[in-house]
C-alpha positions in Angstrom: 10.1 37.7 -21.8 7.4 36.6 -19.5 6.1 38.6 -16.5 3.6 37.4 -13.9 1.5 39.8 -11.8 -0.3 38.2 -8.8 -3.4 40.0 -7.5 -6.7 39.2 -5.8 -10.3 39.5 -7.0 -13.1 38.8 -4.4 -10.7 36.7 -2.4 -9.5 34.7 -5.4 -5.8 34.5 -6.3 -5.2 35.5 -9.9 -1.9 35.2 -11.8 -2.0 37.2 -15.0 0.8 36.4 -17.3 1.9 38.5 -20.3 4.2 37.0 -22.9 6.4 38.6 -25.6 7.1 42.4 -25.8 4.6 45.0 -24.5 5.0 48.7 -24.0 4.5 50.1 -20.5 1.6 52.2 -21.7 -0.1 49.1 -23.3 0.5 47.2 -20.0 -1.1 49.9 -17.9 -4.0 50.1 -20.3 -4.5 46.3 -20.4 -4.5 46.1 -16.6 -7.1 48.8 -16.4 -9.3 47.1 -18.9 -8.8 43.7 -17.2 -10.0 45.2 -13.9 -13.1 46.6 -15.5 -13.9 43.3 -17.3 -13.5 41.4 -14.1 -16.0 43.7 -12.3 -18.7 43.2 -14.9 -18.1 39.5 -15.4 -20.5 37.2 -13.7 -17.8 34.7 -12.9 -14.0 34.8 -13.3 -12.6 32.2 -15.7 -9.5 30.0 -15.4 -7.9 28.8 -18.6 -5.0 29.7 -20.8 -2.9 32.3 -19.1 -5.6 33.3 -16.5 -5.2 31.1 -13.4 -8.0 31.8 -10.9 -8.6 29.7 -7.8 -12.4 29.1 -7.8 -14.9 26.5 -6.5 -18.1 27.5 -8.3 -19.1 25.8 -11.6 -17.6 27.4 -14.6 -18.7 28.2 -18.1 -17.6 25.9 -20.9 -14.0 25.9 -22.0 -14.8 27.4 -25.4 -16.9 30.2 -23.9 -14.1 31.1 -21.5 -11.5 31.1 -24.2 -13.7 33.2 -26.5 -14.4 35.7 -23.8 -10.8 36.0 -22.9 -9.7 36.4 -26.5 -12.4 39.0 -27.0 -11.1 41.0 -24.0 -7.6 40.8 -25.4 -8.7 42.0 -28.9 -10.6 44.9 -27.4 -7.6 45.9 -25.3 -5.4 45.9 -28.4 -7.8 48.2 -30.2 -8.0 50.6 -27.3 -4.4 50.7 -26.2 -2.6 49.5 -29.3 0.4 47.4 -30.1 -0.3 43.8 -29.6 -3.8 42.4 -30.5 -3.5 41.7 -34.2 -1.6 38.9 -35.9 0.0 41.4 -38.3 2.1 43.1 -35.6 2.9 39.8 -33.9 2.4 41.2 -30.4 -0.3 38.8 -29.1 -0.1 37.6 -25.5 -0.5 33.9 -26.0 -4.4 33.7 -26.1 -4.7 33.3 -29.8 -4.3 29.7 -30.9 -2.0 28.6 -33.7 -3.6 26.9 -36.7 -2.2 24.9 -39.6 -3.8 22.8 -42.3 -3.6 19.1 -41.7 -2.1 17.0 -44.6 -4.5 15.1 -46.7 -4.4 11.3 -47.2 -2.8 11.8 -50.6 -0.1 14.0 -49.1 0.6 11.4 -46.4 1.1 8.7 -49.1 3.4 11.0 -51.1 5.4 11.8 -48.0 6.2 8.1 -47.3 7.2 7.8 -51.0 9.8 10.4 -50.4 11.1 9.1 -47.1 11.7 5.4 -48.1 14.5 4.2 -50.3 13.7 2.2 -53.4 14.9 -1.0 -51.7 12.6 -0.3 -48.6 9.6 0.4 -50.8 9.9 -2.7 -52.9 7.2 -5.3 -52.5 5.3 -5.5 -49.2 8.2 -5.6 -46.8 8.1 -5.0 -43.1 10.1 -1.7 -43.3 7.5 -0.2 -45.7 4.5 -1.5 -43.7 5.8 -0.3 -40.4 6.6 3.2 -41.8 3.2 3.4 -43.4 1.5 2.3 -40.2 3.1 4.9 -38.0 2.3 7.7 -40.4 -1.3 6.6 -40.5 -1.4 6.5 -36.7 0.3 9.9 -36.4 -2.5 11.5 -38.5 -5.3 9.7 -36.7 -4.0 10.5 -33.2 -3.4 14.2 -34.1 -7.0 14.4 -35.5 -8.3 13.0 -32.2 -6.3 15.5 -30.1 -7.3 18.4 -32.3 -11.0 17.5 -31.9 -10.6 17.3 -28.1 -8.7 20.6 -28.0 -11.3 22.4 -30.0 -9.1 25.2 -31.1 -5.4 24.7 -31.9 -4.1 22.7 -34.9 -1.0 20.7 -35.3 1.8 22.4 -37.3 4.0 20.0 -39.2 7.7 20.3 -39.9 9.4 18.1 -42.5 13.1 17.5 -42.0 15.9 15.5 -43.7 18.8 13.7 -42.0 22.1 14.3 -43.7 23.1 10.6 -43.2 19.9 9.3 -44.7 16.2 9.6 -44.2 14.2 12.2 -42.3 11.0 12.8 -40.4 7.8 14.6 -39.9 7.2 16.4 -36.6 3.8 17.6 -35.7 3.3 20.0 -32.7 0.2 21.6 -31.3 0.8 24.6 -29.0 -1.2 27.1 -27.0 -4.4 25.1 -27.3 -7.6 25.3 -25.3 -6.9 22.0 -23.6 -3.2 21.2 -24.4 -0.3 23.5 -23.5 1.8 21.4 -25.9 1.2 18.1 -27.7 3.6 16.6 -30.2 3.8 13.5 -32.4 7.0 12.9 -34.2 7.7 10.3 -36.9 11.2 9.4 -38.3 12.5 7.0 -40.8 16.3 7.1 -40.9 19.0 4.8 -42.3 22.7 4.8 -42.9 25.7 3.3 -41.0 25.5 2.9 -37.2 28.7 2.8 -35.1 28.8 0.0 -32.6 28.9 2.5 -29.7 25.5 3.7 -30.8 24.1 0.2 -30.9 25.0 -0.3 -27.3 22.9 2.8 -26.5 20.0 1.6 -28.7 19.8 -1.8 -27.1 20.7 -3.4 -23.8 20.3 -7.0 -25.0 23.8 -8.6 -24.8 22.9 -11.2 -27.5 22.1 -8.5 -29.9 25.2 -6.5 -29.1 27.4 -9.5 -29.5 25.8 -10.4 -32.8 26.3 -6.8 -34.0 30.0 -6.9 -33.0 30.5 -10.1 -35.1 28.9 -8.5 -38.1 30.4 -5.0 -38.0 32.9 -4.1 -40.7 36.5 -2.9 -40.2 35.1 0.6 -39.4 32.9 -0.7 -36.7 29.8 0.4 -38.6 26.6 -1.5 -39.5 24.1 -0.5 -42.2 20.8 0.1 -40.4 17.2 1.2 -40.8 15.0 2.5 -38.0 11.4 3.8 -38.1 9.8 5.2 -35.0 6.9 7.3 -33.7 6.9 9.1 -30.4 4.6 11.4 -28.7 4.0 13.4 -25.5 0.8 15.3 -24.6 1.0 18.0 -21.9 -2.5 19.3 -20.9 -3.1 22.6 -19.2 -5.2 21.4 -16.4 -3.3 19.9 -13.5 -5.9 17.2 -13.1 -5.5 16.0 -16.7 -2.4 13.7 -17.0 0.5 13.8 -19.4 0.8 10.8 -21.7 3.8 9.5 -23.7 4.1 6.7 -26.2 6.9 5.4 -28.5 7.0 2.5 -31.0 10.0 1.6 -33.1 11.5 -1.0 -35.4 15.2 -1.5 -35.8 16.4 -3.5 -38.8 19.9 -4.2 -40.1 21.3 -5.4 -43.4 20.5 -9.1 -44.1 18.5 -9.3 -40.9 16.4 -12.2 -42.1 19.6 -14.2 -42.1 21.6 -12.8 -39.2 18.6 -12.1 -36.9 19.8 -8.5 -36.2 16.5 -6.7 -35.7 14.1 -5.8 -32.9 11.0 -3.9 -31.8 10.5 -1.6 -28.9 7.8 0.6 -27.5 5.2 1.4 -24.9 2.6 3.8 -23.6 2.7 5.4 -20.2 0.7 8.0 -18.2 2.0 10.7 -15.9 -0.6 12.4 -13.7 0.0 15.1 -11.1 -2.9 14.0 -8.9 -4.1 10.5 -8.3 -7.6 9.5 -9.6 -7.6 5.8 -9.3 -10.4 5.1 -11.7 -8.4 6.9 -14.4 -5.3 4.9 -13.9 -7.2 1.6 -13.7 -8.9 2.5 -17.0 -5.6 3.2 -18.7 -3.9 0.0 -17.4 -6.9 -2.2 -18.1 -7.0 -0.9 -21.7 -3.4 -2.0 -22.3 -3.9 -5.3 -20.4 -6.7 -6.1 -22.9 -4.4 -5.4 -25.8 -1.6 -7.5 -24.2 -3.9 -10.4 -23.4 -5.0 -10.6 -27.0 -1.4 -11.5 -28.0 0.2 -13.2 -25.0 -1.3 -13.6 -21.5 2.2 -12.9 -20.0 2.8 -9.6 -21.8 1.0 -7.3 -19.5 2.6 -8.3 -16.2 6.0 -8.5 -17.9 5.7 -5.1 -19.7 4.0 -3.3 -16.8 6.9 -4.3 -14.5 9.4 -3.3 -17.1 7.7 0.2 -17.3 7.9 0.6 -13.5 11.7 -0.1 -13.7 12.4 1.8 -16.8 10.7 5.1 -15.8 12.6 5.3 -12.5 14.2 8.6 -11.7 17.1 7.0 -9.8 18.5 10.1 -8.2 15.0 10.9 -6.8 14.0 7.4 -5.8 10.7 7.8 -7.6 9.0 7.0 -10.9 8.3 9.6 -13.6 4.6 8.7 -13.6 2.3 5.8 -13.0 3.5 3.6 -15.8 1.7 1.6 -18.4 3.6 -0.9 -20.6 7.2 -0.8 -21.9 9.1 -3.3 -24.0 12.4 -3.3 -25.9 14.9 -5.5 -27.8 12.0 -7.7 -28.7 12.9 -10.3 -31.3 11.9 -13.6 -29.6 9.2 -14.6 -32.1 8.0 -14.1 -35.6 8.5 -10.4 -36.5 5.0 -10.3 -38.1 3.5 -11.2 -34.7 5.4 -8.5 -32.9 4.4 -6.0 -35.6 0.8 -6.9 -35.1 1.2 -6.4 -31.3 2.9 -3.0 -31.8 0.2 -1.9 -34.2 -2.6 -2.8 -31.7 -0.8 -0.9 -28.9 -0.5 2.2 -31.1 -4.2 2.0 -32.1 -5.1 1.9 -28.4 -3.6 5.3 -27.5 -6.8 7.3 -28.2 -9.2 5.1 -26.3 -6.9 4.7 -23.4 -6.0 8.4 -23.0 -8.4 10.9 -24.6 -11.5 10.0 -22.3 -9.4 10.8 -19.2 -8.4 14.3 -20.5 -12.0 15.0 -21.7 -13.1 14.2 -18.1 -10.7 16.6 -16.4 -10.0 19.4 -18.9 -12.5 21.7 -17.2 -11.8 20.8 -13.6 -11.4 23.6 -11.1 -7.8 24.1 -9.9 -5.8 26.5 -7.8 -2.4 28.1 -8.1 -1.1 25.5 -5.8 -2.3 22.8 -8.1 -0.7 24.4 -11.0 2.7 24.8 -9.2 2.6 21.1 -8.3 2.0 20.2 -11.9 5.0 22.3 -12.8 7.1 20.5 -10.2 6.1 17.1 -11.7 7.0 18.4 -15.1 10.4 19.3 -13.8 10.8 15.6 -12.8 9.7 14.7 -16.4 12.5 16.8 -17.8 15.0 15.2 -15.4 14.1 11.7 -16.6 14.1 12.6 -20.3 17.5 14.3 -20.3 19.3 11.9 -17.9 17.8 8.4 -18.5 15.7 8.2 -21.6 17.3 5.9 -24.1 15.5 7.4 -27.1 16.8 10.9 -26.2 20.4 9.8 -25.8 20.3 7.6 -28.9 18.9 10.4 -31.0 21.5 12.9 -29.8 24.4 10.4 -30.3 23.3 9.5 -33.9 22.9 13.1 -35.2 19.1 13.2 -35.0 17.1 16.5 -35.3 17.4 18.2 -31.9 14.0 19.9 -32.1 12.3 16.6 -32.7 14.3 14.8 -30.1 13.5 17.4 -27.4 9.9 17.8 -28.5 8.8 15.7 -25.5 9.8 18.4 -23.0 7.1 20.6 -21.6 7.0 24.3 -22.4 7.3 25.2 -18.7 8.5 23.4 -15.6 9.4 24.3 -12.0 12.1 23.4 -9.5 12.0 24.5 -5.8 15.0 24.0 -3.5 14.4 21.1 -1.0 10.7 21.0 -1.7 8.6 19.0 0.8 4.9 18.1 0.3 2.4 18.6 3.1 1.6 15.4 5.0 -1.7 13.8 4.1 -2.2 16.1 1.1 -3.2 15.0 -2.4 0.4 15.7 -3.4 1.7 13.4 -0.7 -0.8 10.7 -1.8 0.5 10.5 -5.3 4.2 11.0 -4.3 3.8 7.8 -2.2 2.7 5.9 -5.4 5.6 7.4 -7.3 8.0 5.9 -4.7 6.2 2.6 -4.4 4.5 1.5 -7.7 1.2 -0.3 -7.4 -0.7 -2.9 -9.4 -3.8 -1.3 -11.0 -5.6 -4.3 -12.6 
């Protein structure tokens, strides 16, 4: 259960949120202690579950989090019932920690996920799977370092039809409300109706129909990595990436294989230099492999991430490609690898720049509205989501991309000439950034 109690302190709007169960006596006591702590504080803080509209410079994020946690622990000792981990009645300030796997554990993991025929030699299946596991750990390490508190928790799962995955999620961090990086390596028999969801290329679909057996199934292998990062601060953008490799039996002979992927950014507020940095970084990667890639894949992203029933895009794009098998697979693998290795440099500096920005309750509500749009796209249009659900994927991993919280308001209208109106115009009419 979640309860929000709006109040005022020196003209500042405060929204204090308590999560999980709390006795009435504990709640009264905590409110009293909170009032006292605010009176003696030199400056109110805004992070985690305290949302204070302020304009003065603030203390560092770590100082604010430590101070907030200290007040919560003191309140627990005085009024009982929710401060310690033992009784599991914390109010969301304590961060979740988990040990990251070692390099040896990572190698052992891939040994268990790949079949003997996929591990043999130096084949593309093996190298693609090893590369996405390497990238998963490196990206998670960079996000943990930026967050400065929370750690990724890893789940291992197996798929009944063959294969499995490793899902890593960071929650309730200093900087990130939720960040997830999911890896999967699955194989088995794919029905033709699922192939038509996985690809839109008519040539690939016709080729698959010609090769399908009498049960309309095809032996397949797919390895993929996907991620979504949802920062707390409304001025720090959400980011998503996904890179995948589909391969079918005897693909070297029948040509039934393809790559897909992309990285895109979803801000709530427009900071042009940030979006130019993001797009320029991916243009540089694209130009290294083919001078036509960026314009082609940027336009593809603008089309793909359309929320058709809203007449607007989910975010401000990036690059997106799919059904790619028009050249040597080794060259496409190299391009996919470089795109994946560019995630940290393209995104992390933007979040580092904005993680401590001042924001108001109105800013937070607009961020929640945009996250509602994010949910709409993912559940209605995203091909990865629909493919995973139709092929018996792990639901928790498939829906990992959804934010912890989102907001919908009936017939919501933005104020003319407002920052919200400014970015909404770009959502409706995509622009060129580089």
